[in-house]
Structure formats: structure tokens, C-alpha cells
N, C-alpha and C positions, 0 to 999 in steps of 0.2 A: 504494500500500500504506500501511498505518498506521505512524505514528511517534508514540511517546508518551515523554515525558521527565518524570522525577520527581526532585525534590531533597528530601532529608530531612536534618534535623540529625544530626550524628555521634553519635547516642545509640542504644543497642540497643532502646529502647522503640519506635522508629519503624520498625524492620525489619519488624514485623508488617504495617504499611501496605503495604509493598512486596510482601510475600508475598500478601496478598489481591488487590492490583492485578494482579500477574503471573498469578495463577491465573485471574482473570476474563478477562484478555487472552488467555491460552492457550486457555481454553474457547471464546471467541468466534473464535479463529483455527482451531478445528477439531481440537485435540488431544484424545485420549481421556483419561479420568481418571487412568490409570496414568502416562501421559506428563506430565500436568499436575502430578502429585506430584513427578516427577523434576525438572521445571523449577522448581517452587516451592522444592525443597530446594537445588538448585544456586544459584539466584539469592539465596536467603536466606543461604547460606554466603558467597557473594561479598560481600553487603552487610555481614554481620557482620565479615568480614575488613576491609572498608573502614572500618567504624566503629572497630575495634580499631587499625588502622593510624593513623587520625587521632588517636586517643587517645594512642598511643605517641609520636607525633611532636608532640603538643601543638598540633595543628591544629584549628581550629574551622570550617573550610570544610565546606560540606554534602557529603554523599555523593550522587552523581547516578547515576540508573539510566535508561538509554535502551533502549527496546523498539522494534525495527524489523522489520516484516513484509516479507519479500521473497517472490517468487512461489513458491519451494520450501522456504523455511525462515524461522526467526525468529532474529534476532541480538539478544542482550542485552549491553549494556556497562555495567559498574559501575565508577565512578571515584571515587577518594578524593583528598584533598589532602595526605596524609601522605608516607610514605617511597616509595622506588622499588622496583619488583619485583626479585626475585632471579632471575638467570639459572639458577643451580643452588642451590635452597634447601638449607639444612643438613638432612641426613636425620635426625640424632639430636641430642638436647641433651647436656649434659655428663654426664648420668647414663645415657645409652644409650636413652632413650625417644624415640619419634618426635616430631618437633616439630609445633607447631600448623600450620605451613605445609604440611607433608607430609600431615597428616591432612585438611586443608582441600582440598588439590589432589585427594585421593582422592574427596571428596564432590563437588567441582566437576565431575569427570570420571566420575561414577558410571556412566554407560551407555556407556563406551568413548570418549567424546569427550575431547579434550584442550583445556583452557582456554588461551587465549592471553593472557599477561600482558605488558604493555608500559608504558612511562612514559606518564603522563597528559598531556593537552595543556598544563596549567599547573602541572606538578609532580605529585607523587603517582604513582599507578599506575592502570591500567585493566585490568580482567578482561573479556575478550570471550568470551562463551558462544554457541555456535551450536546451534540445535535444529531438527531437520527429519528427514525430510520431513514436510510438513503432512499431516494426515489430514482430508480433507473431512468436514464434519459429515454424519452419516447422516440421511437423511430420516426423519421420524417416520412410522410406519405409520398408515394411516387406521384409525380405530376402526370395527369392524364395526357394521352397522345393528343396533339392538336387536331381539331377537326376544322377544316377550312373548305368552304363551298364556293368561294369566289375564285377569280383568276389568280394565278400564282405569278407574282412579279419577281423577276430576277434582277440582280443589281443593275445590269445594263438596260433593262426595260424601264426602270424608274427614271432614268436620266435621259432617255431618248427623246428627241424632238418630235413633236406631233404636228 
């Protein structure tokens, strides 16, 4: 199966590169367009969180994204070099509004999946997102043979003087 790893600088302008790459990989893996949008949104949110976590921690380590195709699913892992994941993120800020973490987890788990957050291999944290089952690409229907009842024009006939 396919394994793709991407490392981007911890800046929001590079998250778009990941979005485009993930959409292309999801399309080639056989996901339909609606599912590709779900994957793109979730991975984009995870990358944005990783960039923000690096910024908050003053860390300049790259954000890494790993795409792994397994027989029945795709696993995407986004790792930052900043802080560690919260077991129980705060639900509200000091003014009673939902925190960024809570809103983000809602986007990461948009279609009922629960993202798995864990400490990263060298500090920071990793968000593991699983998407599946894979939809095999549908074969393109064969084009019907053209049926033409009028006169056939050849290249030289079209430009002949009348």
C-alpha cells in the first residue's frame, strides 16, 4: 500500500499544500468527492492545530503529515513539535465560550469518527485520523458509438469553395 510523508514549516500558509496533496491522494485511493471534502477538512484542521501548537510553544520544528493506505482504510497522522495533547481538553474558556480545542475536535471528528490524540515521538503531539472504508473507483462507462445520419464531411470538404 502507499505511504506518503510530508513536512511543512509551522506556518499557516503551507497548510494549503497539505490540503491539495491529501485531496489528490484521497481521489487516487478511490474516495468519492463528498468523502474527499471530509478528509480535506479534517486533515486541514489537524494541520492548523499543529501549526498553532508550534507557534504557542515557540517551536520551529516542521509539522509532519503521514498518509498510509491500508487494505480497508486510510490513516493520516499529523505531528507537531509543540505542546502535548490534552486528555480532557477544557470545554469552555473563562468567558463561557467553547475553546478552540473543542471546536477543532468537532471538525476532526465530523463524520462520527473520533480522532486519536497522543504524545508525538519526539515531543509535541500526534493526531491520528482514520478514514474508511475505501470506495473502489467506479469504472468509466464506455462512450456509445457515434450515430451520424447526415453527410460525412472530410477535412478537405469543409474548406472547399462552393
